[in-house]
N, C-alpha and C positions, 0 to 999 in steps of 0.2 A: 778382209781377214782370211789367212790361209790355215791349212791344217797344222803346219808347223808352229802356228801361234797359240794352239791349244795346250796347255800345260797339264800333266796328269793330275797334279794336285789341285787344279782350279775347280771350284764349286759353282754351279749354275743354278738359276731359278727361272721359273717361267716369265716373261715379260708381257706376255698376253695369255688371257685364260681362254679355254675352247670357246665360250660364248663369244669372244671378241674377234674370232679368225672370220677371214673372208671366205665366202662359199666357193671362191675361185681358187682357193689355195690347194697346191698339190705338193706332197712330199713322198719321198720313197719310204718304204716300211720301216727302214732302220731310223730315219728322221723322225718319223712319227713316233716310234718306240722311244727314243731319246726324248722328245718332246714332253711326253707324259712321265718319263722316269724323273726329270729333273724337279727338285723339291727344295733345293737350297740348303740340303743336309748331306749330300755325297759328293765325292771328287769324280772328276772325268774317268779316271781309272776304275773306281768302284763301279760305275755305270757300265763301262765297258765289260767288266768282268760279269756283271749281273745279266748282261744281254749277249755274252759269249761272242764279242766280235773283237777283231785285233785292233790295235792302237791306231793304225792309220785310217781305217774306215770309220772308227769312232769319231777320230778328230776331224775327218772330212765332213761328217753329218753334223757334228757340233758347230763347226765353222758356218756351215750354211745356215743353220737354224740362228747364229749370232748375226749373220749379214741381213736375213730376213726380219731381224728385230723380234723374233719369237720367244728368245730366252736371252738372259743377261747375266754377266757373272756376279756372283754373290759377293759383297764386301766382308772380309774376315777379320775378326780380331786377332792380333798377334799369336795369342794363345790357340785359337781355332786353326790359324795357318799352320802352326807346328803339328797340331794333330792331323790336319788334311795332308800335309807333307808325308807324315808317317802312313796314313791310310792310302796314300798313291801307290805304294808297293813299287818303289823303283827297283827294277830288276837287277841294277848294278849293285854289288855288294859294297858296303861302306862300314868304316869303323864307326864307334860313337862319336870320336872327335870329328870325323869327316862329315858325319851327317849333321852335328851342332853347328859346324863351320858354314855349311850350305845354308842352314837356316837363318844363322845370324847375318850372312852377308847378303840375303835376299832383301832388296828395296822395298818390298812389299810388308816386310817385317818390321824392320827397325831402321832407323835413320843410320847414315854412315857413322862408324866409330871405329876407333883402332882395336884390331884384333888383340885380345889380351894374350900375352906371352906367359903362359902357364905350362910347366912341366908335366903336372899331373893331370891325366885325363879326367879324373873325377872332379877336380877343382875347375877345370875348364868347363866341364859339362854344367856344373852348379852356376858358374857365373854367366853363361850363355843363357840357360833357362831363366835366370834372374831378369836377363835383359829382355827375352821375348815372351815372357809369361808373366802377367802380374801377380804379385804375392797375394795369397790367400788371407783375408781379414782375420786378424785374431779373434778367438771365440772370447767373448766378454761374458762373464758372469752376470747374470740378471741381478739388479739392485735388490737389496734385501726390503721387505715391505716395512714401511714406517709405522708404527703405532705409538702414538704420543702416550705418555704417563696421564692417567686422570688428575684433574686439578683437585686441590684439597676440597672444594665445594662439591665436586663429582664424587669423591669417595665418601663425604659426608653423606650426600643423598643415597648412594648406593647402600651405605651402612644402615641408614634408617629406614630404607625401603626393604630391608631383607625379609623378615617374617612378620613385621608389625604392619599395622592398619591406621590409615590418616583419617581423623575424624573430622568430617566437613562441619559438624554443628560446632565443635570446639574452634575450628578455624575461622567460621563466622562471627563467633562470639568475641575472639580475639580481634578480629578486623573492626567490628562495631565498637569495641572499647577503647581502641586506640584512635578512632575517628572522632571522638566527642560527642557525636548525636547519632541517633539512630538512621537519620535520613542520609547524613554523610557516610555512615557505616555500609548502608545497602549500596550507595553509589561505589564505594570502594571494592565491595564485594563484586560487582558485576565488572568493573575494571580489571579486577584480578582474573576472573574466569574467560573474559573475552580474548585473552591472550593463550588460552588453553585450546588446543586442537579439538573441535567438536566431535570428531571421530573418536577420539579417546573417551571422550564423556559418554557417548552413546553406547560405546563398546562396554562400558561399566554400568549400564542401565540408568544412567543419569540424564533425563530428559527436561529437567526444570531444577531451579535454585530454590524452589519452594517446596519444604516437605515437613511433615510433623515429626518423624522419628528421625534420629540420626542416622547418616549415611556414612559408612565406613568405607574407604577406597583402599583394595587391596592389590590393584594393577600397578607393578612398580613403575611402568612407563607413565602412567597417568600421575601417580604420586609425585615423581620428578617434575613433571610439567608444571603442576600447582606450585611446588616449592620454588622453582624458578620463576614462576610468575609473581608470586608474593615479594620476591626479592626484587624484581625489576620494577614492579608496579609500586610497591610501598616501601621498599629500601630495607626490609627487615628479613631476618631469618625465621623460619619456623621453629618454635621452642619444642622441647621434648615433650611438653605437656599435651601437644596435639596428637601424639601417638598413642595407640593402645595395642597390647599384645594380643 
């Protein structure tokens, strides 16, 4: 590796961290400075400017660090290479067309391709940058939140549970009358309530299904849970007679 092999737009990173260095390693002050300065984000030209050294001394120091395996050249994405090329600060003035031609002809940027013959510099710049820089992904609007319409049964449940209360005594009497016997009715009652979340029952203070006075359920969530359970267990809808104002 020679000093002439160092390009101003090259970006380097440390190949060995300080705790991996040999205790016998000796470097000159500039080499130590460059070793600690390389981070994989700045070009050789930027590092030289930061340390206020000329290009020849900078290149010699970087070449020795490369030979010793202390640093390595950072692989760049095509878009990053174009930015590095611009940050290198080539002292030779170039037109926009000349700068983009140099970028498009670099073997590190794009594969060999015929140079577009465009008269207008703006069109040429656009075409070249499209080759060396990936297009930005189009902004996609987030999908609208989908809220399904309530089913007819849900609308019925919501309408019934507006401000009215469900009479448990009336419900149990209805279940027993449809069962044909008291014993079968009691079994159906337990079958209905075993489907209801016990936390909803406890929230309304219902600890047992044995009570002397009627229990009126005003909790809309519990009302709908009972109505659904009656439908699933017995296959019937709760009639209007079960509801009280």
